N, C-alpha and C positions, 0 to 999 in steps of 0.2 A: 267544419263549421256548418251549423244547421239553423234554419229559421222556421218557425211555424206560426200559424195564426189563421185569420179568416179574412174575407173580402178579396176581390180581384186586385184592387189597388195595393193591398198589403202583399199579395203574391208577387206583383211586379217589383215592388220595393225590395223584397227579400232577394229576388233574383239579381237585382242590380247591386245590392250590398255584397253578394257573394263575389262579385268582380270577375266571374268566369264567363266570358263571352256573353254578357247579359242580353244584348240585342238578339243574338241567335237563339239563346235558350228561351227568352220571353216570347219570341214570335212563335216558336214551335209549341210551347205549352199553351199559350193563349188561343192558338188555332184549334188545339185539341179540346180545350174547355168550351170554346164557343160562347154562346150567350148565357150559359148556366151560371147561377150564383155559386160562389166558392164557399164551401162549408168549413174546410180546414185544409192546410197544406204544410208540407215540410220540404225545405231545401237543404240538401246535404252535399258538401263538397269533400272530396277525398283526394289526397295526394299520394302517389305511389312512386317508388324508385325502381326503374328497370335498367339494369346495367349502369351506364353512365348518364341515363336520361331521367328527367323528372317529368312525370305525367300526372295530369289532373283529370278528375272525373267528377261530374256533378249529377246527382239524382234529384229529381223534383217529383214529389208525390202530391196529388191534389184529390180532394174529396168533394164531390158535388152531391146534390140530392139524389142522383140516380146512378152516378158512375164513380169509379176509381181510376185515376189517370196517372200513369208513370212515365217519366221522361228520363232518358239517359243521354249525356253528352260527353264525348271523349275527344281528346286532342291527340294527334299523331304527328310524328316527325316526318320530314320528307323521306320518300322511299321510291321504289321502282315504279309505283303507280302515279306518283305526284312529285314534281320537282320542288314543291314548297310545302311547308307544314300545313296541315288541314285538320278540321274537326268534323265529327259525325254526330248527329243528334237524331234520336228516335223517340216516338211517343206511342203508347198503347193505351187504349180506352177500354175499360172493363165494366160491364154492368154489375151493380152491386150484388144482384142475385147469383152471379157466377162465382163470387168469391167463396171458396170452400173452407178456408181456414185463415185465421189471424193468430199467429203464435208469437207471444212476447216472452223472451227469456231474460231473466234478471240475474245478475251476478252481484252478490252482496258480501261485504267483508265482515268478519267476526259475527257470524249468524247467531251465536249463542247470546249475544247482547243486542240483537237487532231491535230497533224501536220503530213501530209503524210510522210511515211517513218519511223515513230516511231514504235518500236517493241511492239507487243501486250504483255499484262501481261501473257497470256497463250494462247495456241492454242490446239484445239482438231481436230485430223485428223480421219475422218471416211471414210472407203473404202468399197464399196459393189460390189459383183460379183455374188450374187444369191445363195450362199451356205447356208447362215443363214438369216432369216428375222424375224422381230418382228412385231406383230400385236397388236395394242392398240384399244380396243373397249370401247364404252360408250353408255348408253341408248340415243336413238334419241328423239328429241322433236320438237314440232311445235311452231309457234309464239303465239299461244293462251294460256295465263297463266291459263285458267280455263279448258283446255283440259286434260282429264285423260285417253285418248286412248293410246293403246300400239303402238308405232311407230317403234318398233324393235331396232336395234342397228346401230350405225355408228362408223367408225373407220378409221385407216390408217395403211398401211403396210410400214415398214421402213427396208432398208437393214442394217444388223447389223453384217457383217462379221468381221470387224476389227475396233477397236476404240483405238486411241493412244493419250494420253494427255501429254503435256509437259508444264511446267510453268517456268517463269523467277525466281521465288522465290525458287522453288524446284530443278530445273535443270540448271539454269543459262541462261543468254541471248544468249550465243553461241548455246545452244541447241534449243532455240526457232528459231533462224535464220536457223539452219540446218533443222528443221522440215518444215519450210516455203519453203526452197529450194527444198526439196524432194517432197513436195506436188505440187509445181509448175511444176517440171519435170514430175511427173506422170500425172498431168492434161494435159500438153502439149502432152505427148505421147498418151494418150487416145483420144485426139482430132485430132491427125494426121490421114489423110486418110490411109486406109489399102493399103499395097503394092499389085500390081497386081500379080495374080498367074501365074505360068509358063503355057504357052500355051493358055492363055486367049485371046479371040478375041479382037482386037483393033478397036474401032469405027472410021470411016472416015467421 
């Protein structure tokens, strides 16, 4: 389930509608947002099955005029560290200029008959700001099939800070639309020129 929109009041309402420890999630998110106006947000709840346990996870993404805020909340069953079930929530605040990539992958059915404006079957939103990177390596080779020399390794480094997947089958078409809307808002915000700092010299 995902909700998106604007305004702080709408953000609180979306968190409450998710029904996932709303008091805990809202307090953490609102503390991170502070007094900044909310430009856009996305609340996404995911349920996973771990052995015989059902676990829920909620991700809240918030866009303000200067920052991208991401919050994760997980619930845990009682274990050796706690005699009762518990939840953990974390927030990270990232300045917009630190965001290095906003990647939106779309999966569409029957691409040969695709009509512009048709909703994708699913979307995956990847956002990178340099906190976590994934490096994929493989042996390098040359064009000679008979060459057995060691050419070292080749690979690529990919930003892997946040990956969020929503699908029409699992989350519904409204959720897909909402994810697309937030991705567009974030892309536009990161593309906007930075505001001039106070006291900066003005070219003539």
